[in-house]
C-alpha positions in Angstrom: -0.4 0.0 0.1 1.2 3.7 -1.0 1.2 6.5 1.1 -1.5 8.7 -0.2 -3.9 5.4 0.1 -2.7 4.8 3.9 -2.9 8.3 4.4 -6.9 7.5 3.6 -7.3 4.6 5.2 -6.0 5.6 8.9 -7.9 9.7 8.0 -11.2 7.4 7.9 -10.5 4.8 10.2 -10.0 8.3 12.5 -13.3 10.0 11.2 -15.6 6.7 11.4 -14.5 6.0 15.4 -14.5 9.7 16.1 -18.2 9.9 14.5 -18.8 7.0 17.1 -16.8 8.6 20.0 -19.7 12.1 19.2 -22.2 9.6 20.1 -21.1 8.4 22.7 -20.4 11.4 24.2 -22.1 14.1 23.1 -25.4 11.6 22.0 -25.3 12.8 18.3 -26.0 11.2 16.2 -25.7 13.0 12.8 -22.2 12.5 13.9 -22.5 9.0 14.1 -23.9 9.0 10.9 -21.0 11.0 8.9 -18.8 9.8 10.9 -20.0 6.8 9.8 -20.4 7.4 6.1 -17.2 9.2 5.8 -15.0 6.7 7.5 -16.7 3.7 5.3 -16.2 5.7 2.0 -12.9 7.1 3.0 -11.6 3.4 4.0 -13.0 1.7 1.0 -12.5 4.5 -1.7 -8.2 4.7 -0.1 -8.4 0.6 -1.1 -11.1 0.8 -3.9 -10.0 3.7 -5.9 -8.1 3.7 -9.1 -8.2 -0.4 -8.9 -9.3 -1.8 -12.7 -13.7 -1.4 -12.2 -13.4 0.0 -9.1 -14.0 3.6 -8.0 -12.4 6.9 -10.0 -8.9 7.7 -8.7 -10.3 11.3 -7.8 -12.4 9.6 -4.9 -10.4 10.0 -2.1 -9.6 13.6 -2.8 -13.0 14.8 -3.5 -13.9 12.9 0.1 -11.3 14.4 1.8 -11.9 17.6 0.4 -15.1 17.5 0.5 -15.4 16.4 5.1 -12.8 19.3 5.6 -15.5 21.8 3.4 -17.8 21.1 6.2 -15.4 21.5 9.3 -14.0 24.4 8.6 -18.4 25.7 7.9 -18.7 23.1 11.9 -14.7 25.1 13.0 -16.4 28.8 11.5 -20.1 28.0 13.3 -18.1 27.0 17.1 -15.1 28.2 17.3 -13.2 24.8 18.7 -10.9 23.7 17.6 -12.7 20.0 19.2 -13.1 18.2 16.7 -13.9 20.4 13.6 -10.6 22.1 13.9 -8.9 18.9 14.0 -10.6 18.0 10.6 -9.6 20.7 9.7 -5.6 19.6 10.5 -5.5 16.4 8.8 -8.2 17.3 5.7 -5.3 18.9 5.3 -2.7 17.5 5.8 -4.5 14.5 3.6 -5.7 17.4 1.0 -1.1 17.8 0.8 -0.1 13.8 0.8 -2.6 12.8 -2.8 -2.0 16.2 -4.3 1.6 15.6 -4.3 1.3 12.0 -5.2 -0.7 13.2 -8.6 
């Protein structure tokens, strides 16, 4: 597994675990649903994007950018670093890794 795929896979796992944590700590159903949806989508895109007959090669980048923009919006609303600020920071790092690997 190359660095971009590993970065997206780790990011996806962290997003899914973060959604689960948000639900367990604050009983936030939106956190659980979005965390698991984005987490699973990121994990699957890391494993199958670009494969012959698989998912589009740009899918991981679009998922990362979409979640980063959504998190940036949430950070602007709440003005609290956790969890939105952390997702923006991690998303930016993963996006840079994906863009430099092109």
